[in-house]
C-alpha positions as CSV (number, residue, x, y, z in Angstrom):
1,M,6.7,-0.1,-19.4
2,M,8.3,2.9,-21.0
3,T,10.1,5.7,-19.3
4,A,8.6,9.1,-18.8
5,G,10.8,10.5,-21.5
6,E,9.9,7.8,-24.0
7,I,6.1,8.1,-23.4
8,A,6.4,11.9,-23.7
9,E,8.0,11.5,-27.1
10,R,5.3,9.1,-28.2
11,I,2.7,11.6,-27.2
12,R,4.5,14.5,-28.9
13,T,4.8,12.6,-32.1
14,G,1.2,11.4,-32.2
15,Q,1.9,7.7,-31.7
16,V,-0.4,7.7,-28.7
17,T,-2.6,10.2,-26.9
18,S,-2.2,11.3,-23.4
19,R,-5.8,10.2,-22.8
20,E,-4.9,6.6,-23.8
21,V,-1.8,6.6,-21.6
22,T,-3.7,8.1,-18.7
23,E,-6.6,5.7,-19.0
24,E,-4.3,2.7,-19.1
25,L,-2.4,3.9,-16.0
26,L,-5.5,4.6,-14.0
27,A,-6.8,1.1,-14.9
28,R,-3.6,-0.5,-13.7
29,I,-3.8,1.5,-10.4
30,A,-7.4,0.4,-9.9
31,A,-6.5,-3.2,-10.5
32,D,-3.6,-3.3,-8.0
33,T,-4.7,-5.3,-5.0
34,D,-1.2,-6.4,-3.8
35,V,1.4,-3.7,-3.9
36,N,-0.7,-0.8,-2.5
37,A,1.6,1.8,-3.8
38,V,-0.7,4.5,-5.2
39,V,-3.2,5.3,-2.4
40,E,-5.2,8.2,-3.7
41,V,-6.1,9.1,-7.3
42,R,-8.2,11.8,-9.0
43,P,-9.4,10.1,-12.3
44,E,-11.7,12.9,-13.5
45,Y,-9.0,15.6,-13.1
46,A,-6.4,13.4,-14.7
47,L,-8.5,12.5,-17.8
48,A,-9.6,16.2,-18.2
49,A,-5.9,17.2,-18.1
50,A,-5.0,14.5,-20.6
51,D,-7.7,15.7,-23.0
52,A,-6.4,19.3,-22.6
53,A,-2.9,18.1,-23.3
54,D,-4.1,16.3,-26.5
55,A,-5.8,19.5,-27.6
56,T,-2.8,21.7,-27.3
57,P,0.8,21.8,-28.7
58,P,3.4,20.3,-26.4
59,V,4.2,22.7,-23.5
60,G,7.2,20.9,-22.0
61,P,9.3,17.8,-21.7
62,L,6.7,15.9,-19.7
63,H,3.7,16.9,-21.9
64,G,0.8,14.6,-21.2
65,V,2.7,12.2,-19.0
66,P,0.7,10.9,-16.0
67,M,2.7,10.6,-12.7
68,T,2.4,10.5,-9.0
69,V,3.9,12.4,-6.0
70,K,4.7,11.3,-2.5
71,D,1.9,12.0,0.0
72,C,3.8,14.7,1.8
73,L,3.8,17.1,-1.1
74,N,0.8,19.4,-1.5
75,V,-1.4,19.1,-4.5
76,A,-4.3,21.5,-4.6
77,G,-7.6,19.7,-4.0
78,M,-6.0,16.5,-2.8
79,R,-5.4,15.2,0.7
80,T,-1.9,15.5,2.1
81,T,-1.9,13.1,5.0
82,W,1.8,12.2,5.7
83,G,0.3,8.8,6.6
84,N,-1.0,10.2,9.9
85,P,-4.6,9.8,11.0
86,A,-4.5,13.3,12.5
87,F,-4.2,14.7,8.9
88,A,-6.5,12.2,7.2
89,E,-8.9,14.9,6.0
90,Y,-6.5,17.7,5.4
91,V,-6.9,19.0,1.8
92,A,-4.2,21.3,0.4
93,D,-5.4,24.5,-1.2
94,Q,-2.2,25.2,-3.1
95,D,0.3,23.2,-5.1
96,A,3.8,22.7,-3.8
97,T,6.4,24.5,-5.9
98,V,7.7,21.2,-7.2
99,V,4.1,20.1,-8.3
100,E,3.5,23.5,-9.9
101,R,6.8,23.1,-11.9
102,L,6.0,19.5,-12.9
103,E,2.6,20.6,-14.3
104,R,4.2,23.5,-16.0
105,A,6.5,21.0,-17.7
106,G,3.3,19.2,-18.9
107,A,3.0,16.4,-16.4
108,I,-0.4,15.3,-15.1
109,I,-0.5,14.5,-11.4
110,V,-2.9,11.5,-11.2
111,G,-2.4,10.6,-7.6
112,K,-0.4,10.2,-4.4
113,S,2.0,7.4,-3.4
114,N,2.1,5.8,0.0
115,V,4.5,6.9,2.8
116,H,5.5,5.7,6.2
117,T,3.7,7.5,9.1
118,M,5.2,11.0,9.3
119,L,8.0,9.8,7.0
120,A,9.6,8.3,10.1
121,D,11.1,5.0,8.7
122,F,13.7,4.7,6.0
123,G,13.2,0.9,5.7
124,Q,9.4,0.3,5.6
125,T,6.3,2.0,4.3
126,V,3.2,1.5,6.4
127,N,0.6,3.7,8.1
128,E,-2.8,3.5,9.8
129,I,-4.6,5.3,6.9
130,Y,-3.6,3.3,3.9
131,G,-1.9,0.3,5.3
132,R,1.3,-1.4,4.1
133,T,3.1,-1.1,0.7
134,S,4.8,-4.2,-0.5
135,N,7.8,-4.8,-2.8
136,P,6.7,-5.8,-6.3
137,A,9.6,-8.2,-6.6
138,D,8.5,-10.1,-3.5
139,L,5.3,-9.1,-1.8
140,S,6.5,-10.5,1.5
141,R,9.3,-7.9,1.6
142,T,9.5,-4.2,2.1
143,P,9.8,-1.6,-0.6
144,G,11.9,0.6,1.8
145,G,10.8,3.9,3.2
146,S,9.6,6.5,3.5
147,S,9.2,6.9,-0.3
148,G,8.4,3.3,-0.6
149,G,5.1,3.9,-2.3
150,G,6.7,5.8,-5.1
151,A,9.5,3.3,-5.7
152,A,7.0,0.4,-5.6
153,A,4.7,2.2,-8.0
154,L,7.4,2.6,-10.6
155,A,8.5,-1.0,-10.2
156,A,4.9,-2.2,-10.5
157,D,4.2,-0.1,-13.6
158,L,1.7,2.1,-11.7
159,T,3.3,5.4,-12.6
160,Y,5.7,6.9,-15.2
161,L,7.5,9.2,-12.8
162,E,7.5,10.0,-9.1
163,Y,8.7,12.8,-6.8
164,G,9.7,12.0,-3.2
165,S,11.8,13.2,-0.3
166,D,15.0,12.1,1.3
167,L,16.4,12.9,4.7
168,V,17.8,9.5,5.8
169,G,17.9,7.8,2.5
170,S,14.1,7.9,1.9
171,I,14.5,8.2,-1.9
172,R,17.7,6.1,-2.4
173,L,16.9,3.1,-0.2
174,P,13.4,2.4,-1.7
175,A,14.9,2.9,-5.1
176,A,17.5,0.3,-4.3
177,Y,15.1,-2.2,-2.8
178,C,12.6,-1.8,-5.7
179,G,15.1,-1.7,-8.6
180,V,14.5,1.9,-9.9
181,Y,16.5,5.1,-10.1
182,G,16.2,7.7,-7.3
183,L,18.0,11.0,-6.9
184,K,18.7,13.0,-3.8
185,P,19.7,16.3,-5.3
186,T,22.2,18.8,-4.0
187,T,20.7,20.1,-0.7
188,G,18.5,23.1,-1.3
189,L,18.5,22.7,-5.1
190,V,14.8,22.0,-5.3
191,P,12.4,24.4,-3.5
192,Q,10.6,22.9,-0.6
193,C,7.5,25.2,-0.4
194,G,4.5,22.9,-0.1
195,F,6.5,20.2,1.7
196,Q,5.7,20.7,5.3
197,V,3.5,19.1,7.9
198,P,-0.2,19.9,7.2
199,G,-1.5,23.1,8.8
200,T,2.0,24.6,9.3
201,P,3.2,27.6,7.3
202,Y,6.2,27.3,5.0
203,L,9.0,29.3,6.5
204,P,12.2,29.6,4.5
205,S,15.2,28.9,6.7
206,E,18.9,29.3,6.4
207,L,19.5,26.9,9.3
208,P,21.1,23.5,8.5
209,N,18.7,21.4,6.5
210,S,19.6,17.9,5.4
211,S,16.2,17.1,3.9
212,T,15.7,17.3,0.1
213,I,13.0,16.4,-2.4
214,G,13.8,14.7,-5.7
215,P,12.7,12.4,-8.4
216,L,12.4,8.6,-8.8
217,A,12.2,7.1,-12.2
218,R,12.9,4.2,-14.5
219,S,16.0,5.7,-16.1
220,A,18.7,8.2,-15.3
221,A,17.5,10.3,-18.2
222,D,14.2,10.7,-16.5
223,L,15.9,12.0,-13.4
224,R,17.5,14.7,-15.5
225,I,14.2,15.7,-17.1
226,A,12.5,15.9,-13.8
227,L,15.4,17.8,-12.1
228,R,15.6,20.4,-15.0
229,A,11.8,20.9,-14.6
230,T,11.8,21.4,-10.9
231,A,15.2,22.7,-9.6
232,G,16.4,26.2,-9.0
233,P,15.3,29.1,-6.7
234,E,11.9,30.6,-6.7
235,A,11.2,33.3,-9.3
236,P,12.4,35.8,-10.3
237,Y,15.7,34.1,-10.3
238,S,16.9,31.9,-13.2
239,W,18.8,28.6,-13.0
240,S,20.2,26.0,-15.3
241,L,21.6,22.5,-14.7
242,T,25.4,22.4,-14.6
243,P,26.6,20.3,-17.5
244,P,28.2,16.9,-16.7
245,R,32.0,16.8,-16.6
246,H,32.2,14.1,-19.2
247,Q,30.0,12.5,-21.9
248,R,31.9,9.2,-22.3
249,L,32.2,6.6,-19.6
250,E,35.9,6.0,-20.3
251,D,36.6,9.7,-19.4
252,F,35.3,9.4,-15.8
253,R,37.5,9.1,-12.8
254,V,35.6,6.9,-10.4
255,G,36.1,6.6,-6.7
256,V,35.1,3.1,-5.4
257,V,34.4,1.6,-2.1
258,T,32.5,-1.7,-1.8
259,D,32.5,-2.6,1.9
260,H,32.9,-1.3,5.4
261,P,32.8,-3.0,8.9
262,A,30.1,-0.6,10.0
263,A,27.7,-2.1,7.5
264,P,29.2,-5.2,5.9
265,V,27.5,-5.9,2.6
266,S,25.7,-9.1,1.9
267,G,27.2,-11.6,-0.5
268,E,24.5,-10.7,-3.0
269,V,25.2,-7.0,-2.9
270,G,29.0,-7.6,-2.9
271,D,28.8,-9.8,-6.0
272,A,26.7,-7.2,-7.9
273,M,29.1,-4.4,-6.9
274,A,32.1,-6.5,-8.1
275,E,30.5,-7.2,-11.4
276,T,29.7,-3.5,-11.9
277,I,33.2,-2.4,-11.1
278,D,34.6,-5.1,-13.5
279,R,32.4,-3.7,-16.2
280,L,33.5,-0.2,-15.3
281,A,37.2,-1.2,-15.5
282,R,36.6,-2.8,-19.0
283,S,35.1,0.5,-20.2
284,G,38.5,2.3,-19.6
285,A,37.3,4.5,-16.8
286,K,39.9,5.3,-14.2
287,I,39.1,3.6,-10.9
288,V,40.4,5.2,-7.7
289,E,39.9,2.8,-4.7
290,G,39.3,4.0,-1.2
291,W,37.6,6.8,0.8
292,P,38.6,10.5,0.4
293,D,41.7,11.5,2.3
294,E,41.1,12.3,5.9
295,V,37.5,11.1,5.8
296,E,36.7,8.6,8.5
297,P,33.4,7.1,7.3
298,G,32.3,5.6,10.6
299,E,32.8,8.9,12.4
300,Q,31.0,10.9,9.7
301,A,28.1,8.5,9.8
302,E,27.8,9.0,13.6
303,E,27.9,12.8,13.1
304,F,25.1,12.5,10.6
305,G,23.0,11.0,13.4
306,Q,23.5,14.1,15.4
307,Q,22.6,16.2,12.4
308,V,19.3,14.3,12.0
309,G,18.4,14.9,15.7
310,L,19.2,18.6,15.2
311,F,17.0,18.7,12.0
312,F,14.0,17.4,13.9
313,A,14.6,19.8,16.8
314,L,14.6,22.7,14.3
315,H,11.4,21.5,12.7
316,G,9.2,21.0,15.8
317,G,10.4,17.6,17.1
318,E,11.9,16.7,20.4
319,P,14.1,19.6,21.7
320,T,17.8,19.0,21.4
321,G,19.8,18.7,24.5
322,M,22.8,20.3,22.8
323,T,24.5,23.3,24.2
324,V,25.3,26.1,21.9
325,N,28.9,25.0,21.8
326,E,27.9,21.5,20.9
327,L,25.6,22.7,18.2
328,L,28.3,24.8,16.7
329,A,30.8,21.9,16.9
330,T,28.3,19.7,15.0
331,E,27.8,22.3,12.2
332,R,31.6,22.9,12.0
333,A,32.2,19.1,11.6
334,R,29.6,19.0,8.8
335,M,31.4,21.9,7.0
336,I,34.8,20.3,7.5
337,A,33.5,17.0,6.0
338,R,32.0,18.8,3.0
339,A,35.4,20.6,2.4
340,K,37.2,17.2,2.5
341,W,34.8,15.8,-0.1
342,Q,35.0,18.8,-2.3
343,R,38.8,18.6,-2.4
344,Y,38.3,14.9,-3.3
345,F,36.1,15.8,-6.2
346,E,38.8,18.0,-7.7
347,N,40.5,14.8,-8.8
348,V,37.6,12.4,-8.9
349,D,34.4,12.8,-10.8
350,V,32.0,10.5,-9.0
351,F,32.1,8.1,-6.0
352,L,30.5,4.7,-6.4
353,C,29.5,2.6,-3.4
354,P,26.6,0.4,-2.2
355,T,23.2,2.1,-1.5
356,S,22.5,-0.4,1.2
357,F,24.4,-3.3,2.6
358,T,21.4,-5.5,1.9
359,V,18.5,-6.2,-0.5
360,A,14.9,-5.8,0.4
361,F,14.1,-7.7,3.6
362,P,10.9,-9.2,5.0
363,H,8.2,-6.9,6.4
364,G,8.5,-6.1,10.0
365,S,12.2,-7.0,10.4
366,T,14.1,-5.4,13.3
367,T,17.4,-6.9,12.4
368,I,18.7,-7.6,8.9
369,D,21.2,-10.3,7.9
370,G,22.5,-10.2,11.5
371,Q,23.0,-6.5,11.3
372,P,21.1,-3.8,13.3
373,Y,18.2,-2.2,11.5
374,E,20.0,1.2,11.6
375,A,22.9,-0.2,9.5
376,Q,20.8,0.7,6.4
377,V,21.8,4.3,7.1
378,F,25.5,3.9,6.9
379,W,26.0,4.0,3.2
380,I,23.6,6.9,2.5
381,S,24.7,9.0,5.4
382,H,27.8,10.6,3.9
383,A,26.1,12.3,0.9
384,S,23.2,13.3,3.2
385,S,25.6,14.8,5.7
386,I,27.5,16.9,3.3
387,G,24.6,17.8,1.0
388,H,26.1,16.4,-2.2
389,P,23.9,14.9,-4.9
390,A,23.5,11.1,-4.7
391,L,21.5,8.7,-6.7
392,N,20.6,5.0,-6.7
393,M,20.9,3.1,-9.9
394,P,19.9,-0.6,-10.3
395,I,22.9,-2.9,-11.0
396,G,21.3,-6.3,-11.1
397,R,19.2,-8.8,-9.3
398,T,19.9,-11.7,-6.9
399,K,19.2,-15.3,-7.9
400,G,15.8,-14.9,-6.2
401,G,15.0,-11.8,-8.3
402,L,15.5,-9.1,-5.7
403,P,17.0,-5.8,-7.0
404,V,20.5,-4.6,-6.0
405,G,21.4,-0.9,-6.1
406,A,24.6,1.1,-6.2
407,Q,24.9,4.7,-5.0
408,V,26.6,7.3,-7.2
409,I,27.7,10.5,-5.3
410,G,28.5,13.5,-7.3
411,P,30.3,16.8,-6.8
412,W,28.6,19.7,-5.1
413,H,25.9,21.2,-7.4
414,E,27.0,18.9,-10.2
415,D,24.0,16.7,-10.2
416,D,24.2,15.9,-13.9
417,T,27.7,14.5,-13.6
418,A,26.2,11.8,-11.3
419,I,23.2,11.3,-13.5
420,T,25.2,11.1,-16.7
421,F,27.6,8.6,-15.2
422,A,24.8,6.4,-14.2
423,E,23.2,6.7,-17.6
424,L,26.4,5.7,-19.3
425,L,27.2,2.9,-16.9
426,A,23.7,1.4,-17.5
427,G,24.5,1.4,-21.2
């Protein structure tokens, strides 16, 4: 199946109509009885929008392209359930900002992708409304969570592009397990209006917020297209994507770490990482081994756990037991960590490491390869903690056909540096 950018080009040049593309996609979604990735569709709207796209000149980089969004983003006239039976009949009356911007870029939102209940699991996607989503590479295994529906839909050819959310790896982990690309943008880069629990008002906040929304796709180029279409502050302000630091792979300075005792990588992940780094070395890129100076990765991962607890307390979850001094200490530790990484990126362009220590695991697992379930969080925690952009890129498959992903962390507000590196490394 083509990428979103490729199909948009075919529509623009008259090789295919948006109606044909949308009809074919809706048929594939309707025929899916195994993956259960796209859980709600609006065929009449999608086909009418496709006809309108075919009748007008191209309006943006995604003109006529059908796509899905995660079932936590408001789409006017569609249910937004968060996988929670309490919200099973909630219908949004207004588009999320990101949905509005995608449609302005020409995209057609054909449906919603499945989520874990209240987005509360980074490793699995299952809820009481729509049931369980499976990994297209092996239906007995998880697609990851909580954006597992979107990642699985891309891998199963059930959408051309997806928009999800990431607090504890909920874009990057499913992307790794399903073999697609997924970007957690720089924190705050993409507006979050329309991404809130049903029935609650959107209240902009300047308090610490580690949650982001971002695209999943079949190529790094599609991540760039989607980010350009959706990022930047609300009007009347303007914004443009910071250009990448380099345009040739051999010009990149690449920090590399492939293993850590807190989440020892499986042999399959380790082998794929080693092959990727060998290929990178052959390209002429400069490889810098090791973590940034003064960064203690295990300590930073533990601090991220505290930040997640604080995030939920700030957004209506269980109250935190932190004192004011403890809260301030947590925030100070986060800012110190960010400063260390920012100094690191003065001499290094991107940081390459595993996205997860494992590949997709069987449904319902509570331990994985002898490691605690929570070990999945280790590798994604650092970018989440400091708010830097980070993406998953596919780097191969195991002998059994399961995808392996690598994580590319970029400098603060230099998302396209990470995207361009992944694009060049993929060849």
